[in-house]
C-alpha positions in Angstrom: -93.5 149.6 52.0 -91.9 146.6 53.7 -94.1 144.0 52.0 -93.2 141.4 54.6 -96.5 139.6 54.0 -96.6 139.8 50.2 -96.0 136.0 49.8 -99.0 135.2 52.0 -101.3 137.9 50.7 -104.7 136.8 49.4 -103.9 136.8 45.7 -104.4 134.3 42.9 -101.1 132.6 43.9 -102.5 131.9 47.4 -103.7 128.3 47.8 -106.8 129.6 49.6 -107.7 131.9 46.7 -110.5 129.9 45.1 -112.2 129.3 48.4 -111.9 132.9 49.4 -113.5 134.3 46.2 -116.3 131.7 46.3 -119.9 132.7 46.7 -123.0 130.8 47.8 -124.5 131.4 44.4 -123.1 132.5 41.1 -123.3 136.3 40.7 -124.1 138.2 37.5 -121.2 139.7 35.5 -120.9 142.6 33.2 -118.4 142.4 30.3 -116.9 145.8 31.0 -116.8 145.5 34.8 -113.3 146.5 36.0 -113.8 145.4 39.6 -112.2 142.4 41.3 -114.3 140.0 43.4 -113.4 141.8 46.6 -113.9 145.1 44.8 -117.4 144.0 44.0 -118.1 143.1 47.6 -116.9 146.5 48.7 -119.4 148.3 46.5 -122.2 145.9 47.3 -121.7 146.7 51.0 -121.4 150.4 50.3 -124.8 150.4 48.5 -126.7 148.2 51.0 -129.1 149.8 53.5 -127.5 148.4 56.6 -124.3 150.3 55.8 -126.3 153.6 55.4 -127.9 153.1 58.7 -124.6 153.0 60.6 -124.5 156.8 60.6 -127.4 156.8 63.1 -126.2 154.0 65.4 -124.4 154.5 68.7 -120.7 153.6 68.9 -120.3 154.1 72.7 -122.0 157.4 73.6 -125.6 158.0 72.8 -125.6 161.6 71.8 -127.9 162.3 68.9 -127.5 166.1 69.3 -123.7 166.2 69.1 -122.4 165.9 65.6 -118.8 165.4 66.8 -119.4 162.2 68.8 -118.3 159.0 67.1 -121.1 157.0 65.4 -120.9 153.5 64.3 -120.2 154.7 60.7 -117.3 156.8 61.7 -115.8 153.9 63.7 -116.1 151.8 60.5 -114.2 154.5 58.6 -111.5 154.5 61.2 -111.2 150.7 60.9 -111.1 150.8 57.1 -108.4 153.5 57.2 -106.2 151.7 59.8 -106.5 148.3 58.1 -105.7 149.8 54.7 -102.6 151.5 56.0 -101.3 148.3 57.7 -102.2 146.0 54.8 -100.6 148.3 52.2 -97.4 148.5 54.2 -97.2 144.8 54.8 -98.0 143.9 51.2 -101.4 142.3 51.8 -104.6 142.6 49.7 -106.0 146.1 50.5 -109.2 145.5 48.6 -110.0 142.6 50.9 -109.2 144.5 54.1 -111.3 147.4 52.9 -114.3 145.2 52.2 -114.1 143.4 55.5 -113.7 146.6 57.4 -116.7 148.2 55.7 -118.9 145.3 56.6 -117.5 144.3 60.0 -120.1 146.1 62.1 -123.2 145.8 59.9 -124.7 143.5 62.6 -124.7 146.0 65.4 -128.1 146.7 66.9 -129.3 150.2 67.9 -127.8 151.7 71.1 -124.5 149.8 70.8 -123.4 146.7 72.7 -126.2 147.4 75.3 -128.8 146.1 72.8 -127.0 142.8 72.4 -127.6 142.0 76.1 -131.2 143.2 75.9 -132.0 140.9 73.0 -130.4 137.9 74.8 -132.7 138.8 77.8 -135.7 138.7 75.5 -134.7 135.3 74.1 -134.6 133.9 77.7 -137.9 135.6 78.6 -139.6 134.1 75.6 -138.4 130.6 76.4 -135.3 130.4 74.1 -132.5 130.3 76.6 -130.0 128.7 74.1 -130.3 131.5 71.6 -127.4 133.9 71.5 -127.1 137.4 69.9 -123.7 138.8 69.1 -123.2 141.4 66.4 -120.5 139.5 64.5 -122.9 136.6 63.9 -125.8 139.0 63.3 -123.6 140.8 60.7 -123.1 137.6 58.8 -126.9 136.9 59.0 -127.6 140.4 57.6 -125.2 140.1 54.6 -126.4 136.6 53.9 -130.1 136.7 54.5 -131.4 140.2 55.1 -129.7 142.9 53.0 -130.9 143.1 49.4 -129.6 144.8 46.2 -131.4 145.4 43.0 -129.6 143.7 40.1 -129.4 144.7 36.5 -132.8 143.1 35.8 -134.5 145.1 38.5 -134.7 142.1 40.8 -133.9 142.3 44.5 -131.5 139.6 45.6 -129.3 138.8 48.6 -125.8 140.4 48.7 -124.0 137.0 48.1 -120.6 138.1 49.3 -117.4 136.1 49.0 -116.3 133.6 51.6 -113.3 135.7 52.7 -115.4 138.8 53.4 -118.1 136.9 55.2 -115.4 135.1 57.3 -113.9 138.5 58.2 -117.3 139.7 59.5 -118.0 136.8 61.8 -114.4 136.4 63.1 -113.5 140.0 63.8 -114.2 139.8 67.5 -111.8 138.5 70.2 -108.7 139.6 72.0 -105.3 140.0 70.5 -102.8 138.5 72.9 -99.1 138.4 73.4 -98.6 135.3 71.2 -99.5 136.9 67.9 -102.5 136.5 65.6 -102.4 133.9 62.9 -105.1 132.9 60.3 -106.7 129.5 60.8 -105.9 126.8 58.2 -109.4 125.4 57.6 -112.2 127.0 55.6 -114.9 125.9 58.1 -118.6 126.2 57.8 -119.7 129.4 59.6 -122.4 127.4 61.4 -119.5 126.1 63.5 -119.1 129.6 65.1 -121.0 129.3 68.4 -119.3 132.1 70.3 -117.6 135.4 69.6 -113.9 135.0 68.9 -114.1 131.2 68.7 -112.0 131.0 65.6 -109.4 133.2 64.1 -110.0 134.7 60.6 -109.2 132.6 57.6 -107.0 135.2 55.9 -104.2 137.5 57.1 -106.3 140.3 55.8 -109.1 139.3 58.2 -106.6 139.3 61.0 -105.5 142.8 60.2 -109.1 144.1 60.4 -109.6 142.3 63.7 -106.6 144.2 65.1 -107.5 147.5 63.4 -110.9 147.3 65.2 -109.1 147.3 68.5 -106.8 150.1 67.5 -109.6 152.3 66.3 -111.7 152.3 69.5 -108.8 152.6 72.0 -108.0 156.2 71.2 -111.3 157.5 69.9 -113.4 156.3 72.9 -111.1 158.4 75.1 -111.4 161.5 73.0 -115.2 161.2 73.1 -115.2 160.6 76.8 -113.2 163.8 77.3 -115.7 165.7 75.2 -118.7 164.5 77.2 -117.0 165.1 80.5 -116.5 161.6 81.7 -112.7 161.9 82.1 -111.4 164.1 84.9 -107.9 165.8 85.2 -106.9 162.9 87.6 -108.0 160.4 84.9 -105.9 162.2 82.3 -102.9 162.1 84.5 -103.4 158.4 85.0 -103.7 158.0 81.2 -100.5 159.9 80.6 -98.7 157.6 83.1 -100.0 154.6 81.1 -98.7 155.8 77.8 -95.4 157.2 79.1 -93.3 154.0 78.6 -94.2 154.2 74.9 -93.0 157.8 74.4 -96.3 158.9 72.8 -96.4 162.2 74.7 -99.8 163.9 75.2 -102.6 161.4 74.4 -104.9 162.0 71.5 -106.6 159.8 68.9 -104.2 160.3 66.0 -101.1 159.8 68.1 -102.3 156.6 69.7 -103.4 155.2 66.3 -100.0 156.2 64.7 -97.9 154.6 67.4 -99.9 151.4 67.4 -99.8 151.0 63.6 -96.1 151.7 63.5 -95.3 149.2 66.3 -97.5 146.5 64.7 -95.9 146.9 61.3 -92.4 146.8 62.8 -92.9 143.6 64.9 -95.3 141.5 62.8 -94.1 138.9 60.3 -95.6 135.7 58.8 -93.5 133.7 61.3 -94.4 135.8 64.4 -97.9 136.6 63.4 -99.7 140.0 63.8 -98.2 141.2 67.0 -97.3 144.2 69.1 -94.1 144.7 71.1 -94.3 143.7 74.7 -94.1 147.3 75.8 -97.0 148.4 73.5 -99.1 145.3 74.4 -98.8 146.2 78.0 -99.9 149.8 77.2 -102.9 148.4 75.2 -104.0 146.2 78.1 -103.7 149.1 80.6 -105.7 151.5 78.3 -108.4 148.9 77.9 -108.6 148.4 81.6 -108.8 152.2 82.1 -111.6 152.5 79.5 -113.7 149.7 81.0 -113.4 151.2 84.5 -113.7 154.9 83.7 -115.8 155.0 80.6 -117.8 151.9 79.8 -118.6 151.2 83.5 -119.3 154.8 84.4 -122.3 155.4 86.5 -123.7 157.9 83.9 -123.8 155.1 81.4 -126.4 153.2 83.4 -129.1 155.6 82.6 -128.5 155.1 78.9 -128.7 151.3 79.4 -132.0 151.6 81.2 -133.4 154.0 78.5 -132.3 151.6 75.8 -133.8 148.6 77.5 -137.2 150.4 77.9 -137.3 151.3 74.2 -136.2 147.9 72.8 -138.3 145.8 75.1 -141.4 148.0 74.4 -140.9 147.7 70.7 -140.5 143.9 71.0 -143.6 143.5 73.2 -145.7 145.5 70.8 -144.6 143.5 67.8 -144.6 140.1 69.4 -148.2 140.3 70.7 -149.3 140.5 67.0 -148.2 136.9 66.3 -150.9 134.5 65.3 -150.1 130.7 65.3 -152.1 130.3 62.2 -149.2 131.7 60.3 -148.0 134.7 58.2 -151.3 135.7 56.6 -153.2 135.9 60.0 -150.2 137.7 61.6 -150.1 140.2 58.8 -153.8 141.0 59.2 -153.2 141.8 62.9 -150.2 144.0 62.0 -152.3 145.9 59.4 -155.2 146.3 61.9 -152.8 147.9 64.4 -151.2 150.0 61.7 -153.9 152.7 62.1 -152.5 153.3 65.6 -148.8 152.6 65.0 -148.2 153.2 61.4 -144.4 153.5 61.6 -143.9 150.4 63.8 -146.6 148.0 62.7 -146.9 149.2 59.1 -143.2 149.3 58.6 -142.7 145.8 60.1 -145.5 144.4 57.9 -144.0 145.9 54.7 -140.6 144.6 55.7 -141.9 141.1 56.6 -143.6 140.6 53.2 -140.2 140.5 51.6 -139.0 137.5 53.7 -142.2 135.4 54.0 -143.6 132.8 51.7 -147.2 133.8 51.8 -150.2 133.8 49.4 -150.3 137.6 49.2 -146.8 137.6 47.7 -147.6 134.9 45.2 -150.7 136.8 44.0 -148.6 140.0 43.6 -146.0 138.0 41.8 -148.5 136.6 39.3 -149.9 140.1 38.6 -146.4 141.6 38.2 -146.6 143.6 41.4 -143.5 144.9 43.3 -143.3 141.6 45.2 -142.4 139.9 41.9 -139.1 141.7 42.0 -138.0 140.1 45.3 -136.0 137.0 44.5 -134.3 136.7 47.9 -134.6 133.7 50.2 -137.8 133.6 52.2 -136.1 133.0 55.5 -139.3 133.0 57.7 -141.3 130.7 55.6 -145.0 131.0 56.6 -144.1 132.0 60.2 -145.1 128.5 61.2 -143.6 128.9 64.7 -143.1 131.4 67.5 -139.4 130.9 67.0 -139.6 132.0 63.4 -141.6 135.1 64.4 -139.2 135.8 67.3 -136.3 135.7 64.8 -138.2 138.1 62.4 -138.8 140.6 65.2 -135.2 140.4 66.4 -133.9 140.9 62.8 -136.2 143.9 62.4 -135.3 145.6 65.7 -131.6 144.9 65.4 -131.6 146.6 62.0 -133.0 149.8 63.3 -131.0 153.0 63.9 -131.1 154.7 67.3 -133.3 157.5 65.9 -135.8 155.1 64.2 -136.2 153.0 67.4 -136.9 156.2 69.3 -139.4 157.3 66.7 -141.2 154.0 66.9 -141.2 154.1 70.7 -142.6 157.6 70.8 -145.3 156.5 68.5 -146.2 153.8 71.0 -146.6 156.3 73.9 -148.2 159.2 72.0 -151.9 159.5 71.6 
């Protein structure tokens, strides 16, 4: 291990330490708990439902019948492995990189990046043109407001992760350029993030995950594209010409990842930042350009985009028409009435909504010791006083779905 970054690692000696381990609220402690603060975050993420659902969310290729095509969960595993390898070699805090990597894509909606564009279209159609949807910000929203864990008293509470991990989630997007990647100096309020990639991560560890994310998808997307037949022999020849200056040889996922990690470790330093050599940076740019032209922009992908749009917009329309301006109680009655036709979609949404609304039904259950009494999380939708609150609840619910569950709910809508 070269340990070039050991002096700037996120440890107790780092001047940012106290802010990085800070949480929005105090969290319970067990006397015999052997985990660090970031270790606790890692297991809290591992146990949350949003992480479990990643296994049925599209990475790039929608292929529910092919077990060997990369899913969102496998991509996360690649990012965790890559970031751990780099952080360990450089002397950074591997527990922090692992926790950020595990959580970095929790905000992805079903059907990959396609759904982000669809949701923004829905915002505009409903009269909210200033609302944005990007998975990094949605990921922070999910770990802060949506995901719940049962504590040692049987109460369901928000995840309440550390500042450093939350920061790593919302700041993992953005390009890595020739100038090197450095952490920002200020511990800003996350509400200041208005666009993807607007600010660099607060820690070196967050910077590593940001770069590892790019390394992970460069090679694997090509492998999957070959498997599904999107890349021709002529395309492969072009790819081999792209990688030739870096002496990688025949292109495959593991070789690309190995070469990129080795190059990054060799050329990065606290003075130069997280950086690739000029030769490797040129190769990365050329591979990305190839991927966008041959893979992501492929004509065959358009059918998937149209299919995804039909499903998501249909689910949204069905749920949104149940809103009653009188508030949560009236809206809930409409959802329950429609449950006899659409049990999965309407019933599931109503059950989910009760956890996050401050309504009389919940208060009565709480007094009588019902299940709702165990939900101590923030009631983020209040009493659904406005269309915007309800809009947000529908977006949250749909964005949390897996591909397979969204399809199941859609089929329920069109089946008699």
